N, C-alpha and C positions, 0 to 999 in steps of 0.2 A: 504493500499499499504506500510505501515511501516514495517510489519512483513517480507515480502520477502527481504527487503533491509538489514535487520539486519545480515543475514549470509554473505552478500557481504561486509558489513562494518567490520565484524570480519575477513574475509579472507584478506581484505586489511590491517587490523591492524597486522595480522600475517606476511604478506608479508613485511610490513615496518619494523617489528621487525627483521625478518630474514635478510633483506638488511642491517639494522643498525649493526647487529652482525657481518655480513660478512665484512663490511667496517671497523669496529673497529679492527677485527682480522687482516685484511690486513694491516691496519695502524700500528699495533703492529709488524707485520712481517717486514714491511718496516723500522721501527725505529731500530729494533734489527739488521737487515742486514746492514744498513748504518753505524750504530755505529761500527760494526765489521770491516767495510772497512775504516772508518776514523781513528780509533785508530792505532797508528804507531807500530803495531805488525804484523809481517809476519806469517800467520798460517803455511805456508810450512816450514819456518825456525824453528818455535817452534816444528814442527813434527819431523824434521830430525836432529835438533841440530846444533849448530854453528860451528861444526867441519866438516860438510859435504861440499863436493866440489860444485862448481857452476853447474856442469852438473847434479848431483844428485838432487840438489835443484830445477832446472828447470823441471826435470822429475816429481817431487812431485807436483810442481805448476800446471803442465799440468794435472796430474791425479786428482787434487782437483778442476780443472776448474777455477783456478785463473787467467789464461791468457785470458779467454773469456771476452767479453764486459760486463759492469755492468748489463744492462737489462737482458742479458742471464743468468748471475750468479744469479740475483734476482729470475727469474722464476724457476731456478733449486733449489734454496734455499726454495722457497714457496712449491714446489712439495715435497721436502724431509721432510719439517716440517709437512706438512699435513699427511704424512705417519708415523709420529713419529720418523723420522730419523734426529737426530741433529749432526751426525758425531761421531767420536771417540775421547775420552778424551786422551790428551797427558799425563796427570798426572797419570791416573789409567790404561790406555790401554783398558778400557772397552767402549762399546757404551755409549754415554752420556745419552740416554734414560734409560738405565739400571741403571746407577749411580743415576739419579734423582729419579727413582722408589724406590731405596734403601734409599735415604736420605729424601725424602719428608714426609714419615710417621712420622719421628721424629719431624719435624717442625709442622706437622698437630697436633700431640699429644700435643706438648708444647703450640701452639697457642690456641688450643681448650680449654685446661685447664685454660689458661690465660684469655680468653674471658668469660668463665663461671664464674670465680672469679670476673672479672671486671664488667660484666653486673649484676651478681647475687647480688653484694653488691652495685654497683654504682646506679642502678635504685632506690632501696628503700632509699638510702641515699639522692639522689637528690629529691625524693618526700618529704621526711621528711624535708629537708632544705627549700623547697618551702612552705610547710605548716607552718613551724615555722620560717618564714622569719625574719631575724635579731636576731635569737636566737643563742645558742651555737653551735648547729649542723650546722646551716647555715654558721657560721663563719668557722667551722672546714672543711666543704666541700670546701669552697673557698680557704682556706689555703692549703688543700690537692691538689686541682687543680693547685695552683701556684707551690707547691713543685714538683708535678708530671711533670710539664713542664720545671722546672728550673734545677733540679738535673741531671747531666749526668748519663745515665743508666749504662754505663760501670763502672763508679766509684761506683755507688750504688751496682752493682753486686759484685765488688771486696770487698767492705766493708761488704756485707752480707756473703760472703765466709769466711772472716777473723773472723767475730763474731760467726755465727751460725755453721760453719763447723770446723774451726781451733781452736777456743776458747771454745765454748760450746759443740760441738760435737752433736748437735741436729739433723743434717741432714747429708746425704752423700755428698761427694765432687763432683768435676767435672766429666763429663761423664754421660752416660745414665743408666748403670747398671754395677754392679761389674763383674769381669771376672769369678768369681766362679759360677755365675748364667747365664752367657751368653748363654750357650747351654743346659740349664736344661729344656727347654720347646720349643715347636714348634712355631716359629714366622712367622705364615702364613700371617697375615695382616700387619706386620711391626709396629703395635701399641703395645708396650711392655705391658702396663697395661692390655689391652684387651686380648692379647694372654696369658699372665700369669694367668689371672682370668679364662679364658676358660680351661686352662690346669690344673687348681687347684694348681698351683705352688705359694702358698701364701707367702713363704719366698722370692721368686723372686719378687713377686708383691710389697711386703713391701719395698724391696731394691730399686726397680725402682721408687716407689712413693717417697722415701726419696731423690733420685737423682733429681726427678722432682720438688720437693717442692719449692726450692729457685728460679730457673728460672721462673717457672709458677707464683709464687707470685710476682716476679718482673714485669713480663709482665702484670699480673692482676692488680697490683697497677698503672701501667702506663695507662692502659685502663680505670680503675676505675676513675682516676682523670678526664678524658675527659667525660666519660659517665655520671657521677654524675653531672658534671657541666652543660652538655647539658640537662639532665633530669630536673634539677632545672629551667633552662631557659624556657623549654617548659611548665612545670607545672605552672610557674608563669603567663605565657600567658593564659593558660586555666582557672586558678582559677580566673582571672579577667574578664572572658567572661560573657555575659549576661545570658547564659543558666545555669551557676553556681548560679547566683543570683536568678534565677527563681526556681532552685532546692531547694535552702535554704528557699525560701519563701513558698514552698510546705511542708516544714517540714521534708525533708529527712535528715538522719543522716550524720554527717560530714565524717565518714569513707566511707559510700556509695558514697557520692559526690566525694571524692578524688580518691578512688580506682576503682570505676565502671564507673564513668563519665569522670572526668578530665584526669585520667591516660589513659583511653581507647582512648581518642582523642590525647593525647600526644604521644601514641605509634606509631602513623602514621609516623611522622618524626623521632621518636626515633629508629625505625627499621633500617632506612637508616644509622643512626649514629652507631648503633651496628654492622651492616654488614660491613661498611667501617673500623671500628675499628678492626674487625676480619681480614679483608684483610690486614690492616696495620701490624698486628702482624704476619701474614703469610709471608709478604714480608719484614718487617722491623726488624726481630729478629736477624739480623746479628751480632750485638755487643753482645747481650745476649748469642747467641750460641758460639761466640768466647771466651767470658769470662768463660763460664761454659763447654767448650769443648763438646758442644752438637752436635752430629753428624747429623745435619740437613741440609736443603738446603742452608741456609745462610752461614754456615761454608764451605760447599762444593763450593759455588760460590766464597767466599773469598780466599780459598786456590787455586782455579783455576785461579783467577785473579792474585794472586801473582806469579803464575808459567806460566803466559802468555798463559793459556789454554783457548783460545777464544771460541772454540766449546762448552766447558762446561759452560762458562760464559754466552754466548748467549742463550744456551738451557735452563739454569736455569732462566734467565731473562724472556724468552718467557713463561715458565710455570708460573712464578709468575704473569706476566701480564695477562695471561689467567685466572688465579684464581681470580684476582682482577676484571676483566671484568665480570666473572661469578657471583661473589658475588654482584656486582653492579646491574646486571640484576635481580638477585634473590630479592634484596631489592626493586627494582622497581615493581616486581610482587607482593610482599607482601604489598607494599604501595597501590596498586590497590585493593587488597583483603580486606585490613583493612579500606580503605576509599571509600565508595560507590559513593562519588561525582566524583571520577576519572573514573568511568565506563561509558561506552556509553550505556545509557538506553533509548535512543530515539527510 
């Protein structure tokens, strides 16, 4: 009788997952909607300007649906958002969805390079620190974590620009690519490194990489501090477990015990840490993008907020929140794949 029930349990699990996702997205929509209504900025006034007369202002408010009751406005807002319509930006005059589609690839490229550096170096350093507990590497990892959380990222970015760009000239300055290479290749995906490599424009590729080096290293160092610290913590817990003692008693090599057994079990919670760190870079790189004039979503939201462009601010916030939710759900799925104990095998 157990076999026929298994498809029902899986169907129920999928239904619960879908309901949870729908409620989470609805909650995100509700938060962004009511933030837009609580902030003392009149969207109609921002659209027409402060020199418009009262009659013109009221016509715009009526056209934007701002005179309707809040529940009606919320239903209209949800319907527009589900169709990818976030309104029109006052700052650029373009649809907000179009602006976000142009800005998000820059943030995606920067955050992806940052998390690759952070996880690629942070996991081995954390493992090494746990294996050599109390040694020089362990102390270095802990100091790195402390510095990574203590030093303001905008100050570190400015100092990096002064040293590596202004003084040494090792990297290119602010921006994403020099004007000379801006239109030298087709930017179909919006990911400059990928598009330049696909087009064989290697001079543009090197120039874009030189612009990317400092902000990516800055974000990578920030995530490295957190990932290495968490890896060390997880590995210390695994290395003290009974199955590790049993593996050593069987005569297995230390490298196999560490990398194939302890790290494999530590990867289960570590996947969540890396996924959330990646989401944090995607949503939290506002200061880095501002310092380096990186034309990503963070800079777009910042400029929109300074110009009271609430359609753009709320649209960008909604996209960032959706990405965070998606990565959180992906980490939960990977958690279930990596840890058989979380699967329903009855």
